[in-house]
N, C-alpha and C positions, 0 to 999 in steps of 0.2 A: 504494500500500500504506500503510494508515493505522493508527495505534494508537488504539483506543477502549476505554474501560473499560465493561464490561457490568455491569448490575445483576442480582440473582438472578432477576428477572422475564424476562430475555432469553434467547433461544436461543443455544447455543454457535455460534461462527463459525470460519471457517477462518483460520489465521494462518500467517505465515512463521516461520522459525527465530528471528527476533528478537522475536516476539510481536506483530508488526504485523498488523492485519486485512487480508486480501486483498479487493480490490475484487470485488464480485459482477458478473461480466461477462455473465451470463445471468439477470437477475432475472425473477421471475415477475410477470406483469402482472395476474394474477387478483386481484380484490378479496378482502381478508381481513376476517375479523370484527374488531371493535374490540380484542378480547383478543389475537388473532394479530398485528394491526398493531402493538400496543404492544411485542410481543416482537421486532419487526423494527427498532425504533428504538434507536439507540445514543447514549449520553450520556457526557460526561466523568465521571470517578470521583466518586462521592458523590451524583450527581443521578439522579433518575428521574421518570417522568411518571405522573400519575394520570388516569384517564378521568373526565371531568366530565359529558359528554353525547355522544350519538351518534345516528345514524339509528335509528328514524324520528323521534325527538324533534327533531333538527335535520337539515336537508338543504341542501346547497350554502351553508354559512355563509361569509360574507366579512368580517364585522366584528361586534364585541361592545362593549357598554358597560353599566354598572350605574347604577341610580338610587341615591339616598341610603339606601335600605333593602336594598341589595345584591341587588335583582332584576336579573337579566341580560337585556338586550335583544339579540337576535341578528338581524342583517340576513341574509336568505337571497335569493340570486339563483337562484331555482328554475328559471328558463328558460335559464340560461347554458349554451351549448354542449351541448345535449342530444343532438346528433349532430354529425358532423364538419363540417357546413355551418352550424350554428347556427340551424337551422330553428325559427321561432316564438319567437326570443329576446326580441322586444319585446312579447310578450303581457303584459297587466297582471294577472298571477296570482301574483306574488312576495309574500313575507310578511316581516313582522318579528314574531318570537315573543318572549314573555317567559318566562324559565325561573326556577324557584325551587327551592331546597333546603329543604324544609319540616321535615326531621328532623335536619338538621345533620351528616349523614354525609359531606358533601363531594361528593355526586353530586346532580345536578338530578333531581327526581322529579315536578315539576309543570310543565306547559307550557300556555301559552295563546297563541292567535294574536292578538297585540295589534293588528296592522294587516294587512289582506290587500289584494288587487287592486292591487298596486304594480308598477311597471316597474323591475326591477333596482335595488332600494334600495341606496344606497352610503354614506350618511352618517347617523349617529345621534348625538344628544347629549341625554341626559336632563338636564332642568333641575331642577325640583322635582317636582310631580306631572305635569309635561308633558315630552314628548319631541320634540325637533326632528328632522325627517327630510327628506332630499333623495333624489330618484330620478334615475336615469340619463336623460340627454337633457333634463333640466329644470334651469333655474336657480332655480325657485321653491323656497322652503323653508317647510314647514308645521310647526305645533305640534299634537301629538296629546295627548289626555288621556282617561283612564278616570275618569268621574265617578260611576259607580254601583258600583264595586268588583268587577266581574266579570272584570277582567283584560283587557278588550277596549276599545280606544279608541273613544269615542263622540262626541268633540268634535274637530273639525279646523278649525284657523285658519291663514290665510296670514300668516306673519310676515316674509317677504321676497319681494317680487314682482319678477320679471324674466321676462316671457313670451317672451323670445327663446330659441328652442330651441338647446340645445347640440348641435351637429352633429358634434362630434369622435367618433372611435372611442371606445367605452366604456372602453378601457384608458387613454385619455389625458384623461379628464375629471377634475374635481377630486374630492378626498376629504378627510377630516379632520373639520371642525367640532370642533376641539379648543379647549376653554376654557383659556387659558393663565394664567400667574401674573398678568399685567397686565390680566386681565379682558377681553381681546380674544379673539375666537374666530377661529382660523386654519384655512385650507384650503390645499390644494396647487393647483398649476397656475395659477389665476386671480390677477390682481393686486388682491386684495381681502382684507380682514379685517372682522370685524363686532364690534359691541357689542349686547348685549341690553338695550334701553332702552324702558320703557313698553310691554312686551309686543311689541316689534318688533325685528327684527335691523336695526341701522343700519350700512350699509356704510362702510368707510373705504378709499378707493382707495390702493393702494401705488404706489411709484415704478415698479416693474416686477413681473412675475410672480415669485413665490417659487420657481417650478419645483416639483419634487417630482412624485410620481405616486400610488402607492397607500399611504396611511398617513402619519402625521406624529407626531413625538414631542417630548417636552421633558424637561429635567432639573429638579432641585429649585430651580434659580435662574431658570427661565424660558427657558433657551437652547433653541432649536428645532432639530430635526434632520429632514431630508428625504432622500429618495433618488429615483433616476430609473431605472426599469427600461429605458425606451426608449434612454437614453443609457448603459446599463450602468454606472451610477454608484451605488455602495452607500451613499454619504452625501454630502451637499453643503449648502452655505449655512448651516453651523452656527457660523460665527465671529461673525455679527451677526444681529440681528433682521431678518426680511424687510421690515419697515417702512423700513429704510434702503437696501434694494436687495440684489442678489446680491453675494456676496463669498466667493470660495474662494481659499485660499492654496496656493502651491506647497509641496509636501511635507506636506500635511495627512494624506496617507497615500501609501505608495509602491506600486510595481507589484506587490510581493509581496502586498499587501493585496487587490488585485483578484482574485487567484487563489483559486478555491474547490476544496474537497476532498471530493467525494461519495464514497460507499462502494458505489455501484452504477453500472452502465453507464447513460448518459443519451443514448440515440439521438435522442430527441424534442427536439432543440435547434434553435431557429429559425435560428441562424447557420450550421448545417450543420457539415461536417467541420472547418472552421477553428476551431470552438469546442470540439473534442474532443482529449483527449490520446491517446496510443498505446493506453492501456488503456480507451478509449471513455468516459472521464468528462469532465464539463464542466470547462473550464479557466479560466473567468472568470465573474464575476457577469454575469447576463443578465436575471434576473427579480426583482431585489432589491425588497423591499417592507417596509413597516411598521417603520421605525427607532424602536425604543423603548428608553429608558434605564430600567434597573431602579431603582425608587425605593421598594421595599417594605422589610419588616423581618423576614421569616421565612426568607430564604435567606442564605447566608454573606455576611459583611460585605465580602469581597473582590469580590463580584458587584455591590455597590451602586455606581451611577454608570457601570456598563459599558453599552455599546450592543449591543442584539440586532437582527440584520438577518435577515429571512426570505429564502430563495432557493428558491422552489417548483419551479423547473426542476431544480435540483440536489438537491432533496429534503433540504434542510439548513437549519440556522440558525447564523449566525455570531455569536460573542461577541467584541466588540472592546473593548480597554482604551482609555479616553479619557484622554490625557495632556495636561495643561495646563502648558506651559513658558513662563512670562512672557507669558501671554495667547494664545499660539499653541496651538491644539488639534490634536493628532495622534492618529490612530486606528491601533491595532496589533492584529493578530489575537492573541487570548489564547493560542492554541495553534499550535505550529509545524507547518505543513502538515497541520493537522487542523481539524475543526469542533467546535463545542460540542454540536450535535445533528445526527444524520444517520440516514437510513433506507435499508434495502435494498428497501423496498416502493415499487414504481413509482407507486402511487396516493397516496403521502404528499405532500400539497401545502400546507405551512405558508405562509400568506400574511398573517397578522395576529397580533400579540401585544399584550398589555395587562397593566398592573399591576392586580392584583385587590384587593378589600377585605380579603382574608385575608393580605396581605403577600407573596403568591406571584405568579408570572408565569403568564398563561393564553395558550395557543396555539390558534389557529383553524386547523384542517386541513380544507380544502375536500374532501379525499379523493376524487379523481376521476382519470380517465385523461387528459383534455385540459385543459391549463391556459391555452393561448394562445387568443385570440379568433379567430373565423372568418376575419378578414382575413388571417391568417397560415397558414390550413389549406386554401387554395384548391387547385384541380386541379393547377396548375403549381408548387405550393410544394414545398420540401424536406420540410416537416413531414408532409404528408398521407400519403405511403407509409410513413413511419416510424411514424406513429400506427396506421395500418391493420394493419401487420405485427404489431404487439404487441396489437391488439384494444383499444387504449385508448379508442377512440370509444364503446365499449359501457359504460364504467364511469362512472356518474354517479348523481345523486340520493342521495348519501350525505354524510357530514360528521361530524367529531369535534372536540370541544373538550377540551383537556388542561390539567392544572395541573402546572407544573414545581415540584418539591419537592426537598429535600435529605434524604438518609438521616437518620433521627431526627426528622424534622419532626413536630410535634404540632399538631393542628388546634385553633385557638382556639375557646373556647365563647362568645365575645362576638360577637353578631350585630349588624351595624350597623342602627340605626333612626334615621338622621339626619333623615329627613323628619318624624319625630314629636318630635324634640328641641326644646327651647326654644332661643332665640337665645343665651342665656347659656351653655347647655351646648355649643353649637356653637363658641363662642369657645375652650373648653378643647381642642377637637380640633385647633386650629391648632398645637398643640405635639406632635401625635401623631407617632411615629416612622415611620409608613407614609404616604407621600405621597398615597395615594388618599384617606385620611381628611382630611388637610389641605386638599387641593384641593376636595373636596366640601363641607367645612364653609365654606370661603371662598366658594364659588359660591352656596351657600344663603343665607349672610349678605348677600351683595351683592344677591341677588334679593329678599330680604325688606326690606332697607333699614330695619331696626329700629334706630332711633337710641338706644334704651335701652342698647345694648351699646358705645356709643362710648367711655365711660370705661374699660371693661374692655379694649377694644382698644388704647386709648392707653397704659394701664398695661403691656400686653404689649409694645408697641414700646419703652417706656422701661426696663422692668425684667426682662423674661424672660431667663434665662440661655441660652436656645436661639435661635441666630441665625435658624433657619428659622421659628420662631414669630414672631420680630420682623418678618421679611420678609413673612410671610403677613398679619400684623395690619396692616402698613403698606398693603399692596395691598387688603386688605378695606376699610379706611377710604377709600382712594382710590376704590374701586368704589362705595362708599356716598355719595360726594361729601361726606365728613366729614374729609378730611385738610386740616389748616391749615398755614400757614407755619411756625409755631413747632415743630410736631411734625416736619415735613419737615426743618427745620434740625437738629433733634435726631438724626434718622435719618442725615443726611448726615455726622454726626460719629461714627457707630457704630464701635466698635472692630474689627468684623469687616469685612474688605474686600468680601466678597460682599454683605453687608447694605448697605454704602455704595453699591456698584454699583447695587443695586436702588433705593436712594433717588434716585440720579441719574436713573435710568430714570423713576421716578415723577414727578420734577421736570419732565419734558417737558410735563405737563399744566398747569404753571405758567409756560410759556414767555413769556407776556406780562407777567409780574411782574418788574420790574427788581430788586427785592430778592432774589428767588430767583436771578436771573442773576448778580448780584454775588457771592452766596454760592458759586455753582458756580465762578466765576472764582477764588475764594480757596481752593478745595478742594485744589488741587495744593500750595499752601503749607502747608496744615494736614497733609497726608499726602504728603510728598515721595517720589518714586520711590526704591526701595532700590537702592543701588549694587551 
């Protein structure tokens, strides 16, 4: 029995005498219209969702990303579990679509099939006018580009070659392609990260796998978050960069954090009855995906820096407070025995979230009956009869994308056109309050390597009152191969501890320079630990 605040858009619900919502023990499995589905989603007080896109515009969406002009690219796994056996799943008919909001009303109204004939596309990273894409079962990564302006990619180039087929189950293959603050591109599962150099992805082998599964996130300071559905682990390896190996601390969250609080019966749980409470709800994370830190500027300030975790089996999204105590990170559920977002619709399958250009959070809802891959729905499985009993195997080929907003939210009239901006203008965006703008400005500047902005970037490192602007300028210079010792030493003495931390991180690229090593050795004397 859970307490949730309803927005005016939501249906009334049954509550007990204390006002707590009663779990729906007999949820309807019939697919609902997007408008009906919205009314079945409950959020904490003050928040609500806006519909951005739905079928037939998008079908079976699994990931989204925007280019610098705020055009949304949607990876669709159109063949995923179209029946209970996953028949025809590997057929090369999946798509990546490009969605645009041409009238500024917040809803996508233009769709173009950017790429077709794909096998379960799983990773997308817009660069400039190019988009990097990886497909399931393949280690190769390609760059696609639309050169004639019709919205369809007409140039395809191999930017990373590895012809060894990835034979793992599709749920256990890598995801991500996240351009991080350090200008490295990170993925889950495999022990590798990349840099985009001279139109190629150059791999950098890690000490060991970063783990993770579906989705990867970072905070304003480049700290990376992963999670592992197969290991029922909602967040892991966030204490240090994957480059240094895996590291998880005792007490980074307690057993109470592992418990989840759906508001509907969840019979289709792979773990069977042991994973259900007496009221038939999921009792523990099992399908955790897409760990994303909120880094925007349009939602309440107390959400900034919080971690959002999708749980598509529980039909919910967790909000976790990220507590830093003398360097130890601890995650705490923001609500006592409740979730941030939850639904009574059995087809609600949130599996991906992202910070958007408008400062809000976007939620990708695959909206389907079966979420588990066919390896777990075989004839002798616990799941198969549970799925068939509810008719969930018939619910597919839909999809919704939502925008999370707060009551009183006002849509900005400023539409990003970063791809068309001069390099000098991009430097200004390194001070933007929305992390999406800062990240994309840095990425474009690094890709352009326009040395004319080096003085402006240097000035930003030295004189900006905004620590995040100083950090982004430092890393932009690093990515442009324009960071020198003098400026690095200046950054190592920054008054902000997080900026100093990033300067130490950037100094790794100077590891063969004894003067840099000496300066690092003296750093503890310059900034002694507080008692």
